[in-house]
C-alpha positions in Angstrom: -28.6 -15.1 -37.8 -25.0 -14.4 -36.2 -25.3 -13.8 -32.5 -23.1 -11.2 -30.3 -20.2 -12.6 -28.7 -21.3 -11.0 -25.4 -24.0 -13.9 -25.3 -21.1 -16.4 -24.6 -20.4 -14.7 -21.2 -23.9 -14.8 -20.2 -25.1 -18.4 -18.7 -28.5 -19.5 -18.3 -30.4 -18.4 -15.2 -30.5 -21.9 -13.5 -32.8 -20.6 -10.8 -35.4 -20.1 -13.3 -34.7 -23.3 -15.2 -35.2 -25.1 -11.8 -38.3 -23.2 -11.1 -39.7 -24.3 -14.5 -38.8 -27.9 -13.9 -40.5 -27.6 -10.3 -43.6 -26.1 -12.0 -43.8 -28.9 -14.5 -43.4 -31.6 -11.7 -46.3 -29.7 -9.9 -48.7 -30.2 -12.7 -47.8 -34.1 -12.8 -49.4 -36.8 -10.9 -46.8 -36.9 -8.1 -48.5 -33.4 -7.3 -52.0 -34.4 -8.1 -54.1 -35.2 -4.9 -56.5 -37.0 -7.2 -53.9 -39.4 -7.9 -52.6 -39.7 -4.3 -50.0 -36.7 -4.7 -49.6 -33.6 -2.7 -49.0 -30.2 -3.9 -45.4 -28.7 -4.6 -44.2 -26.4 -2.0 -42.0 -23.7 -3.5 -39.1 -22.6 -1.4 -36.9 -21.7 -4.5 -38.0 -18.2 -5.6 -37.1 -15.2 -3.8 -40.6 -13.4 -4.0 -42.5 -12.3 -1.0 -45.9 -14.0 -0.4 -47.2 -10.5 0.7 -48.6 -8.3 -2.0 -48.7 -4.6 -2.1 -50.6 -3.2 1.1 -53.9 -1.7 0.5 -53.0 2.1 0.2 -50.6 1.2 -2.6 -53.3 -0.7 -4.5 -55.6 2.1 -4.0 -53.1 4.6 -5.5 -52.7 2.5 -8.6 -56.3 2.2 -9.2 -56.5 6.0 -8.6 -53.9 6.6 -11.2 -55.6 4.4 -13.8 -59.0 5.9 -13.1 -57.7 9.6 -13.2 -55.6 9.1 -16.3 -52.2 9.9 -14.7 -50.6 7.2 -16.9 -48.4 9.1 -19.3 -44.6 9.2 -19.7 -42.9 10.6 -16.7 -39.4 12.2 -16.6 -36.7 9.6 -17.4 -35.3 10.0 -13.7 -39.0 9.5 -12.4 -41.6 11.6 -10.6 -39.9 14.4 -8.5 -42.4 13.7 -5.6 -41.4 10.1 -5.5 -37.8 10.8 -5.3 -38.5 13.3 -2.4 -40.4 10.6 -0.6 -37.5 8.2 -1.0 -35.1 11.1 0.3 -37.3 11.5 3.4 -37.3 7.8 3.9 -33.4 7.7 4.1 -33.6 10.5 6.6 -36.3 9.1 8.8 -34.7 5.4 8.7 -31.0 5.9 8.3 -30.5 9.7 9.3 -28.9 10.2 5.8 -29.4 13.2 3.9 -29.7 12.3 0.4 -30.8 14.9 -2.1 -33.8 13.9 -4.2 -31.7 15.0 -7.2 -29.3 12.2 -6.5 -32.1 9.6 -6.8 -33.0 8.0 -10.1 -36.3 6.1 -10.4 -35.8 2.9 -12.6 -37.7 0.0 -14.2 -36.8 -2.3 -11.2 -33.4 -2.7 -9.7 -32.3 -4.7 -12.8 -32.5 -1.4 -14.7 -30.6 0.4 -12.2 -27.6 -2.1 -12.3 -27.6 -2.0 -16.1 -27.6 1.8 -16.1 -24.8 1.9 -13.5 -22.6 -0.7 -15.2 -23.2 1.0 -18.8 -22.2 4.3 -17.4 -19.0 3.2 -15.6 -17.7 0.0 -17.7 -15.7 -0.1 -20.6 -15.0 -3.3 -22.6 -12.4 -5.3 -20.8 -12.8 -3.8 -17.3 -12.9 -6.0 -14.5 -15.3 -5.8 -11.6 -14.9 -7.8 -8.4 -17.9 -9.5 -7.0 -18.1 -12.1 -4.0 -18.5 -15.7 -4.6 -21.3 -16.7 -3.9 -23.5 -13.9 -5.3 -26.7 -13.2 -7.3 -26.0 -14.4 -10.9 -27.6 -11.6 -12.8 -25.3 -9.0 -11.0 -22.3 -10.6 -12.8 -24.3 -10.7 -16.0 -24.9 -6.9 -15.8 -21.1 -6.5 -15.9 -20.9 -8.9 -18.9 -23.6 -7.1 -20.8 -21.6 -3.9 -20.6 -18.7 -5.9 -22.1 -16.9 -6.0 -18.8 -15.3 -9.0 -17.0 -16.9 -10.2 -13.7 -14.1 -11.4 -11.5 -15.8 -13.8 -8.6 -13.7 -13.6 -5.4 -14.3 -16.7 -3.2 -15.5 -15.9 0.2 -15.9 -18.2 3.4 -18.5 -18.3 6.2 -15.9 -16.8 8.4 -16.2 -13.5 6.2 -20.0 -14.2 6.2 -19.7 -15.0 2.6 -18.8 -11.4 1.8 -15.9 -9.6 0.4 -13.5 -7.9 2.7 -10.9 -5.0 2.1 -8.1 -7.5 2.3 -9.6 -9.6 -0.5 -10.4 -6.5 -2.6 -6.8 -5.4 -2.4 -5.3 -8.7 -3.2 -7.6 -9.3 -6.2 -7.2 -5.7 -7.6 -5.0 -5.3 -10.7 -4.4 -2.9 -13.4 -7.7 -3.9 -15.3 -9.7 -3.5 -12.1 -12.4 -0.9 -12.3 -14.4 -1.4 -9.2 -16.6 -3.6 -7.0 -20.2 -4.6 -7.2 -21.3 -5.8 -3.6 -24.8 -6.9 -2.3 -25.8 -6.3 1.4 -27.8 -8.0 2.5 -27.1 -10.8 -0.1 -28.8 -13.2 -2.2 -28.3 -16.2 -1.8 -26.8 -16.1 1.7 -29.1 -13.3 3.5 -25.8 -12.1 5.1 -24.7 -8.4 5.1 -21.2 -6.7 5.3 -20.2 -5.3 8.6 -20.4 -1.5 8.3 -17.0 -1.2 9.6 -15.9 -3.6 6.9 -17.8 -1.7 4.4 -16.0 1.4 5.2 -12.9 -0.4 4.7 -13.7 -1.7 1.3 -15.0 1.7 0.2 -11.7 3.3 1.3 -9.7 0.7 -0.4 -11.6 1.1 -3.7 -11.5 5.1 -3.4 -7.6 4.8 -3.1 -7.5 3.0 -6.4 -9.8 5.5 -8.1 -12.4 2.8 -8.5 -16.3 2.7 -8.0 -18.4 1.0 -5.3 -21.8 -0.1 -6.2 -23.7 -1.7 -3.6 -27.0 -3.7 -4.3 -29.2 -2.9 -1.3 -32.6 -4.1 -2.6 -33.0 -6.1 0.8 -31.8 -3.4 3.0 -35.3 -2.9 4.5 -35.3 -6.5 5.5 -32.6 -6.4 8.0 -33.1 -8.1 11.4 -29.9 -7.1 13.2 -29.4 -3.3 14.0 -25.5 -4.0 13.7 -25.9 -4.5 9.9 -29.0 -2.6 8.9 -27.3 0.6 7.7 -26.8 1.9 4.1 -23.4 1.8 2.4 -24.2 5.4 1.4 -23.1 6.7 4.7 -19.5 5.7 3.4 -19.7 8.2 0.7 -20.4 11.1 2.7 -17.7 13.6 2.7 -16.2 12.0 -0.4 -18.4 13.5 -3.1 -21.1 10.8 -2.2 -19.2 8.5 -4.5 -20.9 5.3 -3.1 -23.7 4.2 -5.5 -26.7 2.2 -4.2 -29.2 0.2 -6.0 -32.6 -0.3 -4.3 -36.1 -1.8 -5.1 -39.8 -1.6 -4.3 -39.8 -5.3 -4.9 -38.7 -6.9 -1.6 -39.3 -4.8 1.5 -42.1 -2.9 -0.3 -43.7 -6.1 -1.8 -44.2 -4.9 -5.5 -42.2 -7.7 -7.2 -44.2 -7.5 -10.4 -44.5 -3.6 -10.6 -41.0 -3.5 -11.9 -39.9 -0.3 -10.1 -36.6 0.5 -8.3 -34.1 3.3 -7.8 -30.5 4.4 -8.1 -28.5 6.8 -5.6 -25.7 8.3 -7.5 -23.3 11.2 -7.1 -24.7 14.1 -8.3 -22.1 14.4 -11.1 -23.1 11.1 -12.4 -26.8 11.6 -12.6 -26.9 13.4 -16.2 -25.1 10.3 -17.7 -27.4 8.1 -16.0 -30.4 10.1 -17.2 -29.1 10.2 -21.0 -28.9 6.4 -20.8 -32.3 6.0 -19.2 -34.0 8.3 -21.9 -32.4 6.1 -24.7 -33.0 2.7 -23.1 -36.0 2.8 -21.0 -37.9 6.2 -21.7 -39.2 6.1 -18.2 -40.5 3.6 -15.4 -44.0 2.7 -15.3 -45.9 5.7 -14.5 -48.8 3.7 -12.7 -46.1 2.0 -10.5 -44.7 5.3 -9.6 -47.9 6.7 -8.6 -48.8 3.8 -6.7 -45.2 3.8 -4.8 -46.1 7.2 -3.5 -48.2 5.4 -1.1 -45.5 3.1 0.2 -44.3 6.0 2.3 -47.6 6.7 4.2 -47.5 5.8 7.9 -50.1 3.2 7.5 -48.1 1.4 4.8 -44.7 1.8 6.6 -46.4 0.2 9.6 -47.6 -2.7 7.7 -44.2 -3.3 6.1 -42.5 -3.3 9.6 -45.2 -6.1 10.5 -44.1 -8.0 7.7 -40.6 -7.7 8.5 -41.3 -9.1 11.8 -43.0 -12.1 10.2 -40.0 -12.7 8.0 -37.8 -12.7 11.0 -40.1 -15.3 12.8 -39.9 -17.3 9.8 -36.2 -17.3 9.8 -35.9 -18.0 13.5 -38.1 -21.2 12.8 -36.2 -22.3 9.7 -32.6 -22.0 10.5 -32.7 -24.3 13.4 -34.9 -26.7 11.5 -32.5 -27.0 8.8 -29.6 -27.4 11.0 -31.3 -30.3 12.7 -31.8 -31.9 9.5 -28.2 -31.9 8.5 -28.6 -28.9 6.1 -26.3 -26.9 8.1 -26.5 -22.9 7.7 -22.9 -22.0 8.4 -23.9 -18.1 8.8 -27.4 -17.2 10.1 -28.8 -14.5 7.8 -29.2 -11.2 9.2 -31.4 -9.9 6.4 -33.5 -10.7 3.1 -35.4 -14.0 3.3 -32.8 -16.7 2.2 -30.8 -19.5 4.0 -27.7 -20.8 2.4 -27.6 -24.4 3.7 -24.7 -26.9 3.2 -26.2 -30.2 1.8 -22.9 -32.2 1.4 -23.9 -34.5 4.3 -26.7 -35.8 2.0 -25.0 -35.7 -1.3 -22.1 -38.3 -0.8 -23.5 -40.6 -3.5 -24.7 -37.9 -5.9 -22.2 -36.8 -8.5 -24.0 -33.7 -9.3 -23.9 -32.6 -5.4 -26.8 -30.0 -4.8 -28.2 -30.0 -8.2 -29.1 -33.7 -8.1 -30.1 -33.3 -4.6 -32.8 -30.6 -5.2 -34.3 -32.5 -8.2 -34.4 -35.6 -5.9 -36.3 -33.6 -3.3 -38.6 -32.2 -6.0 -39.5 -35.8 -6.8 -39.5 -37.3 -3.4 -40.7 -34.7 -1.0 -42.3 -32.3 -3.3 -40.2 -29.4 -2.0 -38.5 -27.1 -4.5 -35.3 -25.7 -3.5 -32.5 -23.9 -5.6 -29.2 -25.5 -5.9 -26.1 -23.5 -5.6 -24.9 -23.7 -9.3 -26.1 -20.1 -10.4 -24.4 -18.4 -7.5 -20.7 -18.8 -8.2 -17.8 -21.1 -8.7 -16.5 -21.8 -5.3 -18.0 -25.2 -4.1 -21.6 -24.4 -5.4 -22.2 -28.3 -5.3 -22.2 -28.0 -1.6 -25.0 -25.5 -1.1 -28.7 -25.0 -1.7 -30.7 -21.8 -1.2 -33.9 -21.8 0.7 -36.4 -19.0 0.5 -38.4 -18.4 3.7 -40.6 -15.8 1.7 -43.4 -18.4 1.9 -46.0 -18.7 4.8 -45.1 -20.4 8.1 -47.6 -23.1 7.3 -45.7 -24.0 4.2 -42.3 -23.9 5.8 -43.6 -26.5 8.5 -45.0 -28.7 6.0 -41.7 -28.6 4.1 -39.5 -29.3 7.0 -41.7 -32.2 7.9 -41.4 -33.7 4.3 -37.6 -33.0 4.5 -37.3 -34.8 7.7 -39.2 -37.9 6.5 -37.1 -38.1 3.3 -33.8 -37.3 4.5 
């Protein structure tokens, strides 16, 4: 059976390949207490250890019990779109019309819909290096070309307007940013975000911003939505968000897209054909995310993530796993492991597998996230409990 050419532009998802290797090792004797082993500590996957709060779970049970499980509109339940609109007003003082909000089958579906609506074959899209690997693969799946632009710690591992202007050419169609970012946990300064949006606008391009970690910001300087920079310009900034991270609904596969009003009919047409609609049960459950009791719980959890960050980053620095830029959001630390890999030709790849075997701690090597010195870096997730983080640092200290 002949496979499509686009598959050659989509690499394996090494994060998940490493996760499978860690899980397999966790089932073996080295992690079996009966054979003198100890359980694997997983700091490799970006999934909150918190689950959906009680009101959300109750709403899901109620939807199933009452049979409100049929198809919804392709753009999602209007009451949910209205609650998201109210959340933007409450949290960011942004007036986002519900009609601009499209509920999607996770942020992945939102990114796919945006890319399919805006990218033609051969169009180039600029992304920072490092960045989340699937974002460039959404571009490739639309037959576009993802152009990774190297970034530095001095730029918080994010693009700036000058880099965008220098990388832009006749084939460039737009930028796909993430703020806060996976894998670095860093955000784009709002002033710089405005400059980027202006630079792209002057070139008649599009700006898509992955904001799935926006709720998990720990610094007021960075905790604003890029949508603010579209106001007064036909709301031309496109934001992707999700119920997975801040709202702790990873397996529910529910997200949303905020688009210019003129783009919504095209997004809806694609959504009708590709997805029919997002999960009805997940949508009815998500309505409860915006109840005061749920929002208060999410804020308590955000503070717990911040406490974990404040413990983890100094601990890593003390171990020679230097974090060049303190993460201001999400739940990731991007650590330089080169001080420990001088004799490992595979750099961070070999290093992480070595730690799985010797310390029973699973990290993620930098290979997935870009082309610019990925062998120097590992990503750690502090979405695990404080107890697990402390145990992991103790193990790493003993081994390193």
